[in-house]
Each structure stands twice: as structure tokens, then as C-alpha cells.
N, C-alpha and C positions, 0 to 999 in steps of 0.2 A: 504494500500500500504506500502511495506517495506521502511524503511528509510536507508537501507543498501543494495543497489542493487548489489554492487560488492561481498558482502558476499553471497547473494542469488545465484549469478552466480558461485562463488567459491564452494559453497556447492553442486552444480549440478555436478561439474567435479572432486571434491576431496573428497575421503572418510574421510580423516583426518579432513578437515574443517567441513564436514557434521556431524561427530561424536562430534567434539568440540562444534559446534552450538547446537546440541541436548543436550549435558550435561550442557552447559551454560543455556539454556532455562529451563531445569529440575531443576538445582541447584538454580536458582534465581526466580523460579515460586512463585508468591505471594509476592515477596519482592518489596519494593518501595524505591526510593531515594528522599530526600528533595532537591528541586531545588532552593529554595529561594522565589518561588511564587507558591508553592504547591508541589505535588508529581508526580513522573513519574515511570512507571514500571522499575525496576532495570535493566532488560535485555537491555533496550535502551542504557545504558552506554557502556557495553562491545561491543555491536554492533557498536556504533560510533567509539570506539577505533580501533576495527578490520577493519572498513571501511577506516579509515585514513591509516592504515598500508597497506591494499590492494591497495589503491590509489597510494601509493609510491612504489609499486612493490615488497614488501617484500614477501618472500616465505611462503609456507603453514604452516610451523612450527611456524613462527613468528606471522602470522595472527591467528593461533589457540591459541597461548599464549595470544594474545590480547583478544580473546573471553573468555578465561578461567582465566584471570589475577586476578579476584576477588573471585573465587570459594573457595579457601582455606581460605582466610581472612573473607569472608562474608557469606559463605554457609557451612563451616565445612567439605569440601571435603579434604580427606587426600592427601598430596603431593605424597605419594607412589602409591596411586590409579591412579593419573595422569601419573606417570612414567610407570606403567604397561600398561596403556591404550593408552598413546600417545607418549611414548618414552622419552629419557633423555633430548633432546633439549627443548621440550615443558615444561617438568617438571622443568628443571633448570631455565628457564625464568620465569615461574610462581613463583618459589621459591624466586628469586631475587625481583620480583614485589610485594611480600607479606610483609606487614609491621609487625613488631614484636608486638605481643599482650602483651609482658612482659613490654613494655615501655608505661607508662601511659600518661605523659604530652604530649600534642599535638606537640609542637615545638621540643621537644626532640625526639619523635618518628619519626617525619618527617625528622629530621636531620640525625638520624641513617640510615633511609631508603635511603635518598639522597646519603649519603656516600657509602652505599653498591652498589647502582646503578652506581655511578661514577666509581667504581672499576671494574665493569662488562664490557662486550663487547658491540659492536655497536647494536646488536639486542635488548639487554636489554635497552639501551639508547632509542631506537626507540619506544618500547612499553611504557616506562615511559613517553616519550614526547607525544605520542598519547593520553595517559591517561590524562595528564595535559591539553592538548589542548582541549579535549572533555569536561573536567570539566569547563574550562574557557568559552567555547562556551555556555554551559548550563547556567552558571551563568550570562553571558551577556544577554541571552534571558530573564532571570528572572529580571535582573536589568532594562531592557527596560520597564518592566511593573511596578515594585515595587520601583525602585530607591534605596535609602539607606535603605528602609524598608525591604530589603532582609535579613538584619541582624537578624530580629525577628525569622526567620525560619532556620538559619544556626547553625550548632553545635558549631562553634567558630565565633568570630567576623569577619566581612568582612575585616577589616584592617589586622588582623592576617593572614587570609587566603591568602590575596594578598601578604603580606610580605613573607610568605613561598613560594608562587609561584615565587616571584622575586628571591629568593635564588635558587630555582630549575632551573630557566632560566639561572642564572649566572653559575651554575654548568655545564649546558648543553653547553653553549657557550665555555667553556673550554674543556669539555670532548668529545663533538660531534658536533663541528661547521659545519661539512660537511653535516649533516643531514638536508634536506629541511624542515622536520617537526619542527625543532628547530625554523626556521624562521616563520613558521605558528604559533607556540606557541607564539613567540614574537609579531607577528602581532595581535593576539587575545588579548594579554595583553595590547598592546598599545590602542586597541579599548576600552577595559574596562576602562583604565585610562581616555580616552577621554569621555566616558559616565559619569564617576564620576565628571570630571571637568565641563561638561555641566550641570549636576544636581546641582552642587555647585553654578554655575552662576545663574541658574534658581531660587534657593533659595534666593540668594543675591538680585535678582531683584524682589522678592516677588511673583514669579510665581510657587514655589515648596513647 
């Protein structure tokens, strides 16, 4: 059963969404993401991002960008190919959502990307927020199983990842406070903080 019913429905009515979904599935075929408690098929992440955007009523171009937001960075698809196939709006959004490979250090790369998104429009803010929300949701699921042991499978420390998300959230509160997705992102972060606090209490009580 699909975990993205709105995207399935959108693909039935929209050639743009159908084509974006097909390319996302093709580009990410065989790829996996580390969740902190194992691996998941990579395609599940862009599906979750696009589902958030569809739930908030964004148009087909924005939802398509959500499906495709990782294909340049993680699958080597050329931005110009997206422009020719999906148009300027989708390609421009994916371009904004693509992190710079030239910047090596994690914090520096994330900071440059955050600044670039902050200077973009509401649609870019929305895809960025949906991306972060989906990431926190996935990590929260892993944390519920592994607790602080999720650190062992993450590419950077949990503390650093959360610190960067906090900076992302602060930027969004200033740049896009009207987006309901920002509140959803904040709620997921609050739940993650709560999980970590509960884990710490459990350890202090000798139960973790």
C-alpha cells in the first residue's frame, strides 16, 4: 500500500506529477537512506515531502519539485534536463533545494543552503520545510526504537543534526511564518526534544 495516497491521486489526474513521480522512482531506484535504525528505500523520502506539500494544497509544480528535490544532488540528474522536461518553475525550485557539492563541512554547507532558501520565495520555503519535516519524522521513528543509539548510524552526530534543524526552524519563523508547514516542523521538533528528555530521564532512573 502506498504511503503517499495524495501523490497517487495527483499522478492519476496530472501528467506533470505522473512524469515527476516516474523520474523520481527511476533516479532513486536502488538507493537507500540511513534512518538511524536501519535503511529505507530512498524514494520514500521525496514521496513524504511531496505528500506534505499536496496536503497543504500547493500546486502541481511545487509538488513535482518536492518529488524531484533530491535528483540533482543524489542521483546526478542535470538541472537543465529538469528544465527541458518540467519547465522553469520546477527546475528553479529544485535548483534552490540542491545543496552545493563544493562546500565540504556539514555546518557550512547547511548554512549556505539555508541562506539561499531564505532569499527565495514562498514555494521554495514550502519545499524546504516539507523536506525538514519529513526528515524529523523519520528520525523520530528511529529514535523511538534506538534512542540515543541512532547516533551510530547517522552521518553526523545527533546533536549537530538537531542544532542545524533548530537554525533552519529559526530561519523559517522569520522568512515564512505564515506557512502551516512551519508549525508542523516545529511540532515535530518539539516531539523529538520530548523523546530525548524522556530517554535522559529513563537513563537517570536506571531504566535506559
